[in-house]
LOTI-935374 format. One record per residue: residue in one letter; residue number from 1; x, y, z of N, C-alpha, C in turn. Coordinates in nm, 2 decimals. Example, Ala and Ser with C-alpha at 12.3 -4.5 7.8 and 13.67 -1.06 7.14 Angstrom:
BEGIN
> resn,resi,n_X,n_Y,n_Z,ca_X,ca_Y,ca_Z,c_X,c_Y,c_Z
> a,1,1.32,-0.57,0.78,1.23,-0.45,0.78,1.32,-0.33,0.78
> s,2,1.28,-0.22,0.71,1.37,-0.11,0.71,1.29,0.00,0.79
REM end
This chain:
BEGIN
> resn,resi,n_X,n_Y,n_Z,ca_X,ca_Y,ca_Z,c_X,c_Y,c_Z
> x,1,-10.63,-9.43,-10.37,-10.53,-9.38,-10.27,-10.41,-9.33,-10.35
> x,2,-10.38,-9.21,-10.32,-10.26,-9.15,-10.39,-10.13,-9.16,-10.31
> x,3,-10.02,-9.17,-10.38,-9.89,-9.17,-10.31,-9.81,-9.04,-10.33
> x,4,-9.74,-8.99,-10.23,-9.66,-8.87,-10.23,-9.52,-8.90,-10.19
> x,5,-9.43,-8.83,-10.25,-9.29,-8.85,-10.22,-9.24,-8.72,-10.15
> x,6,-9.16,-8.75,-10.05,-9.10,-8.64,-9.97,-8.95,-8.64,-9.99
> x,7,-8.88,-8.54,-10.04,-8.73,-8.53,-10.05,-8.67,-8.45,-9.94
> x,8,-8.58,-8.52,-9.88,-8.51,-8.45,-9.77,-8.36,-8.44,-9.80
> x,9,-8.30,-8.32,-9.80,-8.16,-8.29,-9.83,-8.08,-8.28,-9.70
> x,10,-7.97,-8.35,-9.70,-7.89,-8.35,-9.58,-7.75,-8.33,-9.61
> x,11,-7.67,-8.25,-9.54,-7.52,-8.23,-9.57,-7.45,-8.36,-9.56
> x,12,-7.34,-8.36,-9.64,-7.26,-8.48,-9.64,-7.19,-8.50,-9.50
> x,13,-7.17,-8.62,-9.46,-7.10,-8.65,-9.34,-6.97,-8.72,-9.37
> x,14,-6.86,-8.66,-9.33,-6.73,-8.71,-9.36,-6.67,-8.77,-9.23
> x,15,-6.62,-8.89,-9.24,-6.56,-8.95,-9.12,-6.41,-8.98,-9.16
> x,16,-6.32,-8.96,-9.07,-6.18,-8.99,-9.09,-6.12,-9.05,-8.96
> x,17,-6.01,-9.12,-8.99,-5.94,-9.18,-8.87,-5.81,-9.23,-8.91
> x,18,-5.72,-9.25,-8.82,-5.58,-9.30,-8.84,-5.57,-9.45,-8.81
> x,19,-5.50,-9.52,-8.90,-5.48,-9.66,-8.87,-5.33,-9.68,-8.88
> x,20,-5.27,-9.72,-8.77,-5.12,-9.75,-8.76,-5.09,-9.89,-8.78
> x,21,-5.01,-9.92,-8.88,-4.97,-10.06,-8.91,-4.82,-10.07,-8.89
> x,22,-4.77,-10.16,-8.81,-4.63,-10.19,-8.78,-4.59,-10.32,-8.85
> x,23,-4.48,-10.32,-8.92,-4.43,-10.44,-8.98,-4.28,-10.45,-8.99
> x,24,-4.23,-10.56,-8.98,-4.08,-10.59,-8.99,-4.05,-10.67,-9.11
> x,25,-3.95,-10.63,-9.19,-3.91,-10.70,-9.31,-3.77,-10.75,-9.30
> x,26,-3.73,-10.87,-9.34,-3.60,-10.92,-9.35,-3.57,-10.95,-9.50
> x,27,-3.46,-10.89,-9.55,-3.43,-10.91,-9.69,-3.31,-11.00,-9.70
> x,28,-3.32,-11.11,-9.76,-3.20,-11.20,-9.78,-3.17,-11.21,-9.93
> x,29,-3.04,-11.18,-9.96,-2.99,-11.20,-10.10,-2.90,-11.32,-10.11
> x,30,-2.93,-11.40,-10.20,-2.84,-11.52,-10.22,-2.78,-11.51,-10.36
> x,31,-2.65,-11.55,-10.36,-2.57,-11.55,-10.49,-2.49,-11.68,-10.50
> x,32,-2.47,-11.72,-10.62,-2.40,-11.84,-10.64,-2.29,-11.81,-10.74
> x,33,-2.16,-11.86,-10.71,-2.05,-11.85,-10.80,-2.05,-11.96,-10.90
> x,34,-2.07,-11.93,-11.02,-2.08,-12.03,-11.12,-1.95,-12.08,-11.17
> x,35,-1.85,-11.99,-11.18,-1.72,-12.03,-11.24,-1.61,-11.93,-11.20
> x,36,-1.49,-11.98,-11.20,-1.37,-11.90,-11.18,-1.28,-11.91,-11.30
> x,37,-1.23,-11.79,-11.36,-1.14,-11.80,-11.47,-1.01,-11.73,-11.43
> x,38,-0.90,-11.78,-11.46,-0.77,-11.73,-11.44,-0.70,-11.70,-11.57
> x,39,-0.67,-11.57,-11.60,-0.61,-11.53,-11.73,-0.46,-11.57,-11.73
> x,40,-0.41,-11.58,-11.85,-0.27,-11.62,-11.86,-0.17,-11.52,-11.82
> x,41,-0.21,-11.39,-11.80,-0.12,-11.28,-11.76,-0.13,-11.26,-11.61
> x,42,-0.19,-11.34,-11.53,-0.20,-11.32,-11.39,-0.07,-11.36,-11.32
> x,43,-0.03,-11.29,-11.22,0.09,-11.32,-11.14,0.05,-11.37,-11.01
> x,44,0.11,-11.48,-10.97,0.07,-11.54,-10.84,0.20,-11.54,-10.74
> x,45,0.30,-11.45,-10.78,0.42,-11.44,-10.70,0.46,-11.30,-10.69
> x,46,0.55,-11.26,-10.60,0.59,-11.12,-10.59,0.68,-11.08,-10.71
> x,47,0.65,-10.96,-10.75,0.73,-10.90,-10.86,0.87,-10.87,-10.81
> x,48,0.97,-10.88,-10.90,1.11,-10.85,-10.86,1.13,-10.71,-10.82
> x,49,1.22,-10.68,-10.73,1.24,-10.54,-10.69,1.30,-10.46,-10.81
> x,50,1.28,-10.33,-10.81,1.33,-10.25,-10.93,1.48,-10.26,-10.94
> x,51,1.52,-10.24,-11.07,1.66,-10.22,-11.09,1.69,-10.07,-11.09
> x,52,1.79,-10.03,-11.02,1.82,-9.89,-11.00,1.94,-9.85,-11.07
> x,53,1.93,-9.74,-11.15,2.04,-9.68,-11.21,2.08,-9.56,-11.12
> x,54,2.19,-9.58,-11.04,2.23,-9.48,-10.94,2.34,-9.40,-11.01
> x,55,2.31,-9.27,-11.03,2.41,-9.18,-11.09,2.45,-9.08,-10.99
> x,56,2.58,-9.07,-10.96,2.62,-8.98,-10.85,2.71,-8.87,-10.92
> x,57,2.68,-8.74,-10.88,2.76,-8.63,-10.93,2.83,-8.57,-10.81
> x,58,2.96,-8.54,-10.83,3.04,-8.49,-10.72,3.10,-8.35,-10.77
> x,59,3.08,-8.25,-10.69,3.13,-8.12,-10.73,3.28,-8.11,-10.73
> x,60,3.34,-8.07,-10.84,3.48,-8.05,-10.85,3.52,-7.91,-10.87
> x,61,3.43,-7.82,-10.84,3.45,-7.67,-10.86,3.55,-7.62,-10.75
> x,62,3.60,-7.50,-10.77,3.69,-7.45,-10.67,3.62,-7.42,-10.54
> x,63,3.49,-7.38,-10.54,3.42,-7.35,-10.42,3.40,-7.47,-10.33
> x,64,3.40,-7.59,-10.40,3.38,-7.71,-10.32,3.51,-7.75,-10.25
> x,65,3.61,-7.68,-10.28,3.74,-7.72,-10.22,3.76,-7.66,-10.08
> x,66,3.65,-7.60,-10.03,3.66,-7.54,-9.89,3.71,-7.64,-9.79
> x,67,3.78,-7.59,-9.69,3.82,-7.68,-9.59,3.70,-7.73,-9.50
> x,68,3.71,-7.85,-9.46,3.60,-7.91,-9.38,3.67,-7.98,-9.26
> x,69,3.58,-8.04,-9.17,3.64,-8.10,-9.05,3.59,-8.25,-9.05
> x,70,3.68,-8.33,-9.00,3.64,-8.47,-8.98,3.58,-8.49,-8.84
> x,71,3.55,-8.61,-8.80,3.49,-8.64,-8.68,3.57,-8.60,-8.56
> x,72,3.71,-8.59,-8.58,3.79,-8.55,-8.47,3.81,-8.40,-8.46
> x,73,3.76,-8.32,-8.56,3.77,-8.18,-8.56,3.89,-8.13,-8.65
> x,74,3.97,-8.23,-8.70,4.08,-8.19,-8.79,4.04,-8.14,-8.92
> x,75,4.11,-8.05,-8.98,4.08,-8.00,-9.11,4.11,-8.09,-9.22
> x,76,4.02,-8.11,-9.32,4.04,-8.20,-9.43,4.00,-8.13,-9.56
> x,77,4.04,-8.19,-9.67,3.99,-8.14,-9.81,3.86,-8.21,-9.84
> x,78,3.76,-8.13,-9.88,3.63,-8.18,-9.90,3.62,-8.28,-10.02
> x,79,3.68,-8.24,-10.13,3.67,-8.32,-10.25,3.74,-8.46,-10.24
> x,80,3.86,-8.47,-10.21,3.92,-8.60,-10.19,3.86,-8.68,-10.08
> x,81,3.81,-8.62,-9.97,3.75,-8.69,-9.86,3.62,-8.75,-9.91
> x,82,3.54,-8.68,-10.00,3.42,-8.73,-10.05,3.44,-8.85,-10.13
> x,83,3.54,-8.84,-10.22,3.57,-8.96,-10.31,3.61,-9.08,-10.22
> x,84,3.69,-9.06,-10.12,3.73,-9.17,-10.03,3.62,-9.23,-9.96
> x,85,3.52,-9.15,-9.92,3.40,-9.21,-9.85,3.32,-9.29,-9.95
> x,86,3.30,-9.24,-10.07,3.23,-9.31,-10.17,3.29,-9.44,-10.20
> x,87,3.42,-9.44,-10.22,3.49,-9.57,-10.25,3.49,-9.67,-10.14
> x,88,3.51,-9.62,-10.02,3.53,-9.72,-9.91,3.40,-9.75,-9.83
> x,89,3.30,-9.66,-9.84,3.18,-9.68,-9.76,3.05,-9.69,-9.85
> x,90,3.03,-9.59,-9.93,2.90,-9.58,-10.00,2.89,-9.70,-10.10
> x,91,2.99,-9.72,-10.18,2.98,-9.83,-10.28,2.96,-9.97,-10.22
> x,92,3.04,-10.01,-10.12,3.02,-10.14,-10.06,2.88,-10.15,-9.99
> x,93,2.83,-10.04,-9.92,2.70,-10.05,-9.86,2.59,-10.06,-9.97
> x,94,2.61,-9.98,-10.07,2.51,-9.99,-10.18,2.50,-10.13,-10.24
> x,95,2.62,-10.19,-10.26,2.62,-10.32,-10.32,2.55,-10.42,-10.23
> x,96,2.57,-10.41,-10.10,2.50,-10.50,-10.00,2.36,-10.47,-9.99
> x,97,2.32,-10.35,-9.98,2.18,-10.31,-9.95,2.09,-10.33,-10.07
> x,98,2.14,-10.31,-10.19,2.07,-10.33,-10.31,2.08,-10.47,-10.38
> x,99,2.16,-10.55,-10.31,2.19,-10.69,-10.36,2.23,-10.69,-10.51
> x,100,2.31,-10.59,-10.54,2.37,-10.57,-10.68,2.26,-10.56,-10.79
> x,101,2.14,-10.51,-10.75,2.04,-10.49,-10.85,2.04,-10.35,-10.90
> x,102,2.16,-10.30,-10.93,2.17,-10.16,-10.98,2.30,-10.14,-11.06
> x,103,2.30,-10.03,-11.13,2.42,-9.98,-11.20,2.47,-9.86,-11.12
> x,104,2.59,-9.82,-11.14,2.65,-9.71,-11.07,2.73,-9.62,-11.17
> x,105,2.71,-9.49,-11.16,2.79,-9.40,-11.25,2.84,-9.29,-11.16
> x,106,2.96,-9.25,-11.18,3.02,-9.13,-11.10,3.07,-9.03,-11.20
> x,107,3.02,-8.91,-11.18,3.06,-8.80,-11.26,3.11,-8.68,-11.18
> x,108,3.23,-8.63,-11.21,3.28,-8.51,-11.14,3.24,-8.39,-11.23
> x,109,3.16,-8.30,-11.18,3.13,-8.18,-11.26,3.19,-8.06,-11.21
> x,110,3.22,-7.97,-11.30,3.28,-7.84,-11.26,3.23,-7.74,-11.37
> x,111,3.31,-7.68,-11.45,3.27,-7.60,-11.56,3.37,-7.49,-11.59
> x,112,3.37,-7.45,-11.71,3.45,-7.34,-11.76,3.35,-7.22,-11.80
> x,113,3.34,-7.13,-11.72,3.24,-7.03,-11.73,3.24,-6.95,-11.86
> x,114,3.36,-6.92,-11.91,3.37,-6.85,-12.04,3.32,-6.93,-12.16
> x,115,3.32,-7.06,-12.15,3.28,-7.15,-12.26,3.14,-7.21,-12.24
> x,116,3.07,-7.17,-12.14,2.94,-7.22,-12.12,2.84,-7.20,-12.24
> x,117,2.84,-7.08,-12.29,2.75,-7.05,-12.40,2.78,-7.13,-12.53
> x,118,2.91,-7.17,-12.55,2.95,-7.23,-12.67,2.93,-7.38,-12.66
> x,119,2.90,-7.43,-12.54,2.89,-7.58,-12.53,2.77,-7.64,-12.60
> x,120,2.80,-7.75,-12.67,2.70,-7.82,-12.75,2.65,-7.94,-12.66
> x,121,2.53,-7.93,-12.62,2.48,-8.04,-12.53,2.50,-8.18,-12.59
> x,122,2.53,-8.27,-12.50,2.56,-8.41,-12.54,2.70,-8.43,-12.58
> x,123,2.79,-8.34,-12.56,2.93,-8.35,-12.60,3.02,-8.41,-12.49
> x,124,2.96,-8.48,-12.39,3.04,-8.55,-12.29,3.13,-8.45,-12.21
> x,125,3.09,-8.33,-12.19,3.16,-8.24,-12.11,3.28,-8.17,-12.18
> x,126,3.30,-8.20,-12.31,3.42,-8.14,-12.38,3.40,-7.99,-12.40
> x,127,3.48,-7.91,-12.34,3.47,-7.76,-12.36,3.57,-7.71,-12.47
> x,128,3.65,-7.80,-12.53,3.75,-7.76,-12.63,3.88,-7.73,-12.57
> x,129,3.98,-7.74,-12.65,4.12,-7.71,-12.61,4.16,-7.80,-12.49
> x,130,4.11,-7.92,-12.48,4.15,-8.01,-12.37,4.08,-7.98,-12.24
> x,131,3.99,-7.88,-12.24,3.92,-7.85,-12.11,3.79,-7.93,-12.10
> x,132,3.75,-7.95,-11.97,3.63,-8.03,-11.95,3.53,-7.95,-11.85
> x,133,3.40,-7.95,-11.89,3.30,-7.90,-11.80,3.27,-8.01,-11.69
> x,134,3.28,-8.13,-11.73,3.26,-8.24,-11.63,3.34,-8.36,-11.69
> x,135,3.37,-8.46,-11.60,3.44,-8.58,-11.64,3.37,-8.70,-11.58
> x,136,3.35,-8.80,-11.66,3.29,-8.93,-11.62,3.40,-9.01,-11.55
> x,137,3.40,-9.02,-11.42,3.50,-9.09,-11.35,3.47,-9.24,-11.35
> x,138,3.34,-9.28,-11.34,3.30,-9.42,-11.35,3.19,-9.43,-11.45
> x,139,3.21,-9.49,-11.56,3.10,-9.50,-11.66,2.99,-9.59,-11.61
> x,140,2.87,-9.58,-11.66,2.76,-9.67,-11.62,2.80,-9.82,-11.62
> x,141,2.79,-9.89,-11.51,2.84,-10.03,-11.50,2.78,-10.09,-11.37
> x,142,2.79,-10.22,-11.37,2.75,-10.29,-11.25,2.85,-10.26,-11.13
> x,143,2.80,-10.27,-11.01,2.88,-10.23,-10.90,3.01,-10.31,-10.88
> x,144,3.01,-10.43,-10.91,3.12,-10.52,-10.88,3.25,-10.48,-10.97
> x,145,3.23,-10.40,-11.07,3.34,-10.37,-11.16,3.41,-10.23,-11.13
> x,146,3.36,-10.16,-11.03,3.41,-10.02,-11.01,3.55,-10.02,-10.96
> x,147,3.63,-9.94,-11.03,3.77,-9.93,-11.00,3.79,-9.82,-10.89
> x,148,3.92,-9.80,-10.86,3.96,-9.70,-10.76,3.93,-9.56,-10.81
> x,149,3.87,-9.48,-10.73,3.83,-9.34,-10.78,3.90,-9.23,-10.70
> x,150,3.97,-9.27,-10.59,4.02,-9.17,-10.50,4.14,-9.09,-10.56
> x,151,4.19,-9.13,-10.67,4.30,-9.05,-10.73,4.25,-8.95,-10.84
> x,152,4.12,-8.93,-10.85,4.07,-8.84,-10.95,4.12,-8.70,-10.92
> x,153,4.16,-8.63,-11.03,4.21,-8.49,-11.02,4.09,-8.39,-11.02
> x,154,4.09,-8.30,-10.92,3.98,-8.21,-10.92,3.99,-8.11,-11.03
> x,155,3.87,-8.08,-11.10,3.87,-8.00,-11.22,3.89,-7.85,-11.18
> x,156,3.84,-7.81,-11.07,3.87,-7.68,-11.01,3.82,-7.56,-11.09
> x,157,3.70,-7.58,-11.16,3.64,-7.46,-11.23,3.52,-7.41,-11.15
> x,158,3.42,-7.36,-11.23,3.30,-7.31,-11.16,3.19,-7.42,-11.15
> x,159,3.08,-7.39,-11.09,2.98,-7.50,-11.06,2.88,-7.51,-11.17
> x,160,2.91,-7.57,-11.28,2.81,-7.59,-11.39,2.73,-7.72,-11.37
> x,161,2.65,-7.72,-11.26,2.57,-7.84,-11.24,2.47,-7.86,-11.35
> x,162,2.40,-7.75,-11.39,2.29,-7.77,-11.48,2.34,-7.82,-11.62
> x,163,2.46,-7.77,-11.66,2.51,-7.82,-11.79,2.53,-7.97,-11.78
> x,164,2.58,-8.02,-11.67,2.60,-8.17,-11.66,2.47,-8.24,-11.65
> x,165,2.38,-8.19,-11.57,2.25,-8.26,-11.55,2.17,-8.27,-11.68
> x,166,2.18,-8.16,-11.76,2.11,-8.16,-11.89,2.16,-8.27,-11.98
> x,167,2.30,-8.29,-11.98,2.36,-8.40,-12.06,2.31,-8.54,-12.01
> x,168,2.29,-8.55,-11.88,2.25,-8.68,-11.83,2.11,-8.72,-11.87
> x,169,2.04,-8.63,-11.92,1.90,-8.65,-11.97,1.89,-8.68,-12.12
> x,170,2.00,-8.67,-12.19,1.99,-8.69,-12.33,2.02,-8.83,-12.37
> x,171,1.97,-8.88,-12.49,1.99,-9.02,-12.53,2.13,-9.07,-12.52
> x,172,2.23,-8.99,-12.55,2.37,-9.03,-12.55,2.41,-9.09,-12.42
> x,173,2.35,-9.04,-12.31,2.38,-9.10,-12.18,2.28,-9.20,-12.13
> x,174,2.15,-9.17,-12.15,2.05,-9.27,-12.10,2.06,-9.40,-12.17
> x,175,2.11,-9.40,-12.29,2.13,-9.53,-12.36,2.24,-9.61,-12.30
> x,176,2.34,-9.54,-12.25,2.45,-9.61,-12.18,2.40,-9.68,-12.05
> x,177,2.31,-9.61,-11.98,2.25,-9.67,-11.86,2.17,-9.80,-11.90
> x,178,2.10,-9.79,-12.00,2.02,-9.91,-12.04,2.11,-10.03,-12.08
> x,179,2.22,-10.00,-12.14,2.31,-10.11,-12.18,2.39,-10.16,-12.07
> x,180,2.40,-10.09,-11.96,2.49,-10.13,-11.85,2.44,-10.25,-11.78
> x,181,2.31,-10.27,-11.77,2.25,-10.39,-11.71,2.11,-10.41,-11.77
> x,182,2.07,-10.53,-11.77,1.94,-10.56,-11.82,1.84,-10.60,-11.71
> x,183,1.72,-10.57,-11.73,1.61,-10.60,-11.63,1.57,-10.75,-11.66
> x,184,1.51,-10.81,-11.56,1.45,-10.94,-11.58,1.30,-10.92,-11.61
> x,185,1.23,-11.02,-11.64,1.09,-11.01,-11.68,1.01,-10.94,-11.57
> x,186,0.92,-10.85,-11.60,0.83,-10.78,-11.51,0.91,-10.69,-11.41
> x,187,1.04,-10.66,-11.43,1.11,-10.58,-11.34,1.10,-10.43,-11.38
> x,188,1.07,-10.35,-11.28,1.07,-10.21,-11.30,1.21,-10.15,-11.30
> x,189,1.23,-10.04,-11.36,1.36,-9.97,-11.36,1.35,-9.83,-11.32
> x,190,1.43,-9.78,-11.23,1.43,-9.65,-11.18,1.56,-9.58,-11.19
> x,191,1.56,-9.45,-11.20,1.68,-9.37,-11.21,1.70,-9.28,-11.08
> x,192,1.81,-9.29,-11.02,1.84,-9.21,-10.90,1.96,-9.12,-10.93
> x,193,1.94,-8.99,-10.90,2.05,-8.89,-10.92,2.09,-8.83,-10.78
> x,194,2.21,-8.85,-10.74,2.26,-8.80,-10.62,2.37,-8.69,-10.65
> x,195,2.34,-8.57,-10.61,2.43,-8.46,-10.63,2.50,-8.42,-10.50
> x,196,2.63,-8.44,-10.50,2.71,-8.39,-10.38,2.77,-8.26,-10.43
> x,197,2.73,-8.15,-10.37,2.77,-8.02,-10.42,2.77,-7.91,-10.31
> x,198,2.83,-7.80,-10.34,2.81,-7.68,-10.26,2.68,-7.61,-10.30
> x,199,2.65,-7.49,-10.25,2.53,-7.42,-10.28,2.54,-7.32,-10.39
> x,200,2.65,-7.32,-10.46,2.67,-7.23,-10.57,2.66,-7.30,-10.71
> x,201,2.54,-7.29,-10.77,2.51,-7.35,-10.90,2.50,-7.25,-11.01
> x,202,2.59,-7.26,-11.11,2.60,-7.15,-11.21,2.52,-7.19,-11.33
> x,203,2.45,-7.09,-11.39,2.39,-7.10,-11.52,2.37,-6.96,-11.57
> x,204,2.43,-6.92,-11.68,2.41,-6.79,-11.74,2.38,-6.80,-11.89
> x,205,2.46,-6.88,-11.96,2.44,-6.88,-12.11,2.42,-7.02,-12.17
> x,206,2.38,-7.11,-12.08,2.37,-7.25,-12.13,2.26,-7.27,-12.23
> x,207,2.28,-7.34,-12.33,2.18,-7.37,-12.44,2.13,-7.51,-12.43
> x,208,2.01,-7.54,-12.47,1.95,-7.67,-12.47,1.99,-7.74,-12.60
> x,209,1.94,-7.86,-12.62,1.99,-7.94,-12.74,1.92,-7.89,-12.87
> x,210,1.84,-7.78,-12.86,1.78,-7.72,-12.98,1.86,-7.59,-13.01
> x,211,1.96,-7.56,-12.94,2.04,-7.44,-12.96,1.98,-7.31,-12.90
> x,212,1.88,-7.33,-12.81,1.81,-7.21,-12.75,1.86,-7.20,-12.61
> x,213,1.87,-7.07,-12.56,1.91,-7.05,-12.42,1.81,-7.11,-12.33
> x,214,1.86,-7.18,-12.23,1.77,-7.25,-12.13,1.79,-7.19,-11.99
> x,215,1.72,-7.24,-11.90,1.72,-7.19,-11.76,1.73,-7.30,-11.66
> x,216,1.75,-7.27,-11.54,1.76,-7.37,-11.44,1.63,-7.44,-11.42
> x,217,1.52,-7.37,-11.43,1.38,-7.43,-11.42,1.36,-7.53,-11.53
> x,218,1.40,-7.50,-11.65,1.38,-7.59,-11.77,1.47,-7.72,-11.75
> x,219,1.59,-7.70,-11.70,1.68,-7.82,-11.68,1.62,-7.91,-11.57
> x,220,1.56,-7.85,-11.47,1.50,-7.93,-11.36,1.38,-8.01,-11.42
> x,221,1.30,-7.94,-11.50,1.18,-8.00,-11.56,1.22,-8.12,-11.65
> x,222,1.33,-8.10,-11.73,1.38,-8.21,-11.81,1.43,-8.33,-11.73
> x,223,1.49,-8.30,-11.62,1.55,-8.40,-11.53,1.43,-8.49,-11.48
> x,224,1.32,-8.43,-11.43,1.21,-8.51,-11.38,1.14,-8.58,-11.49
> x,225,1.13,-8.52,-11.61,1.06,-8.59,-11.72,1.14,-8.71,-11.77
> x,226,1.27,-8.70,-11.74,1.36,-8.82,-11.78,1.35,-8.93,-11.68
> x,227,1.28,-8.91,-11.57,1.25,-9.02,-11.47,1.35,-9.02,-11.36
> x,228,1.43,-8.92,-11.34,1.52,-8.92,-11.22,1.45,-8.88,-11.09
> x,229,1.49,-8.95,-10.99,1.46,-8.91,-10.85,1.58,-8.84,-10.80
> x,230,1.59,-8.71,-10.78,1.71,-8.64,-10.74,1.72,-8.62,-10.59
> x,231,1.84,-8.64,-10.54,1.88,-8.61,-10.41,1.99,-8.50,-10.41
> x,232,1.98,-8.40,-10.33,2.08,-8.30,-10.32,2.15,-8.31,-10.18
> x,233,2.28,-8.34,-10.19,2.36,-8.34,-10.06,2.44,-8.21,-10.07
> x,234,2.40,-8.11,-10.00,2.45,-7.98,-10.02,2.55,-7.94,-9.90
> x,235,2.67,-7.92,-9.93,2.77,-7.89,-9.83,2.77,-7.73,-9.81
> x,236,2.75,-7.69,-9.69,2.73,-7.55,-9.66,2.83,-7.51,-9.56
> x,237,2.89,-7.38,-9.57,2.99,-7.34,-9.48,2.94,-7.29,-9.34
> x,238,2.80,-7.26,-9.33,2.75,-7.22,-9.21,2.60,-7.26,-9.20
> x,239,2.55,-7.25,-9.08,2.41,-7.29,-9.05,2.31,-7.19,-9.08
> x,240,2.35,-7.07,-9.12,2.25,-6.96,-9.15,2.28,-6.90,-9.28
> x,241,2.18,-6.83,-9.34,2.20,-6.77,-9.47,2.22,-6.87,-9.58
> x,242,2.14,-6.98,-9.58,2.16,-7.08,-9.68,2.11,-7.03,-9.82
> x,243,2.19,-7.05,-9.92,2.16,-7.01,-10.05,2.07,-7.11,-10.13
> x,244,1.98,-7.06,-10.21,1.90,-7.15,-10.30,1.83,-7.27,-10.23
> x,245,1.80,-7.26,-10.10,1.74,-7.37,-10.03,1.60,-7.40,-10.08
> x,246,1.52,-7.29,-10.10,1.38,-7.31,-10.15,1.38,-7.37,-10.29
> x,247,1.47,-7.32,-10.38,1.47,-7.37,-10.51,1.51,-7.52,-10.51
> x,248,1.61,-7.56,-10.43,1.66,-7.70,-10.42,1.54,-7.79,-10.38
> x,249,1.47,-7.74,-10.28,1.36,-7.83,-10.23,1.24,-7.83,-10.33
> x,250,1.20,-7.72,-10.39,1.08,-7.71,-10.46,1.09,-7.74,-10.61
> x,251,1.21,-7.71,-10.67,1.23,-7.72,-10.81,1.32,-7.84,-10.85
> x,252,1.43,-7.85,-10.77,1.53,-7.95,-10.81,1.49,-8.09,-10.75
> x,253,1.47,-8.10,-10.62,1.43,-8.22,-10.56,1.28,-8.25,-10.57
> x,254,1.20,-8.15,-10.56,1.05,-8.16,-10.55,1.01,-8.25,-10.44
> x,255,1.10,-8.25,-10.34,1.07,-8.34,-10.22,1.16,-8.29,-10.11
> x,256,1.11,-8.22,-10.01,1.19,-8.16,-9.91,1.28,-8.26,-9.84
> x,257,1.24,-8.39,-9.82,1.32,-8.48,-9.75,1.44,-8.53,-9.84
> x,258,1.44,-8.50,-9.96,1.55,-8.53,-10.05,1.66,-8.42,-10.05
> x,259,1.64,-8.32,-9.98,1.74,-8.21,-9.96,1.82,-8.23,-9.83
> x,260,1.94,-8.29,-9.84,2.01,-8.33,-9.73,2.13,-8.23,-9.71
> x,261,2.14,-8.18,-9.59,2.24,-8.08,-9.56,2.36,-8.13,-9.49
> x,262,2.48,-8.08,-9.54,2.61,-8.12,-9.48,2.68,-7.99,-9.45
> x,263,2.74,-7.98,-9.33,2.81,-7.85,-9.29,2.96,-7.88,-9.28
> x,264,3.03,-7.78,-9.32,3.18,-7.80,-9.32,3.24,-7.83,-9.18
> x,265,3.17,-7.77,-9.07,3.22,-7.79,-8.94,3.19,-7.93,-8.88
> x,266,3.11,-8.01,-8.95,3.08,-8.14,-8.91,3.07,-8.23,-9.04
> x,267,3.16,-8.20,-9.13,3.15,-8.26,-9.27,3.14,-8.41,-9.27
> x,268,3.24,-8.48,-9.21,3.25,-8.62,-9.22,3.13,-8.69,-9.16
> x,269,3.08,-8.65,-9.04,2.96,-8.72,-8.98,2.84,-8.69,-9.06
> x,270,2.82,-8.56,-9.11,2.70,-8.52,-9.19,2.70,-8.60,-9.32
> x,271,2.81,-8.61,-9.39,2.82,-8.68,-9.51,2.78,-8.83,-9.50
> x,272,2.83,-8.89,-9.39,2.79,-9.03,-9.36,2.64,-9.04,-9.34
> x,273,2.59,-8.96,-9.26,2.44,-8.96,-9.23,2.36,-8.94,-9.36
> x,274,2.40,-8.84,-9.44,2.32,-8.81,-9.56,2.32,-8.93,-9.66
> x,275,2.44,-8.99,-9.69,2.44,-9.09,-9.79,2.38,-9.22,-9.73
> x,276,2.39,-9.25,-9.61,2.31,-9.36,-9.55,2.16,-9.34,-9.55
> x,277,2.12,-9.22,-9.54,1.98,-9.19,-9.55,1.93,-9.22,-9.69
> x,278,2.00,-9.18,-9.79,1.97,-9.20,-9.93,1.96,-9.35,-9.95
> x,279,2.06,-9.43,-9.91,2.06,-9.57,-9.93,1.94,-9.64,-9.87
> x,280,1.91,-9.60,-9.74,1.79,-9.66,-9.68,1.66,-9.63,-9.75
> x,281,1.65,-9.51,-9.81,1.53,-9.48,-9.88,1.52,-9.55,-10.01
> x,282,1.63,-9.56,-10.09,1.62,-9.62,-10.22,1.62,-9.77,-10.22
> x,283,1.66,-9.83,-10.11,1.67,-9.98,-10.10,1.54,-10.04,-10.06
> x,284,1.44,-9.96,-10.02,1.31,-10.02,-9.98,1.23,-10.07,-10.10
REM end
């Protein structure tokens, strides 16, 4: 009996299907604090408030001598009225609000236009022949020692604000600030510059301390590099056509809110508001 094989070819059969599996997972992470280390330089108490070097410039130029009005509407002289307010109001309020954690300097600036180009920066305002571009009325000192300033004689020149500001940034002056008061441990120190002036600021031939002609932009840059926070209290004769307003806000102050306006027809009230605004800001 013989055997035979039969081969049958068939196409592949493919079967497919979907299986859906649902699952929920919860992940729990556990951590353990092994140790706590406190370094020796850690502070567990509030740092002292900054010591402020408050430097105030008052315009003694002839243009600042414009007539102004007090709160009653009576005509007054702007320069002596400003000094009187500083003496009787600003300084006592500053002492109280800052708790004597500051120094105070008062400088009357003006200028001799013909001698601007010959001025050697850092010469304490000496223009030669007994003339002064500016005069230090109160040298850097603690508030409690300030003498009467209301009798200061107005220099009555032109408005050489930049000449004066440049000198305030040089070591001859900044070292006086440092010696006027000492900081306590961990205390920050800040410089505040308050300029009470009109809107006419002169600069034509001023040189820097390298003997090169400088500009108002360069003086402003130096002032900020020196660490001053400047405030401009600008006395203006009218409410329209303000001079140099954009430059004062963008280059000098670099802060629009530090540009405070005083008008001659409301001089006394505006000056009070401006200086109180500054004190409120720097005392925080």
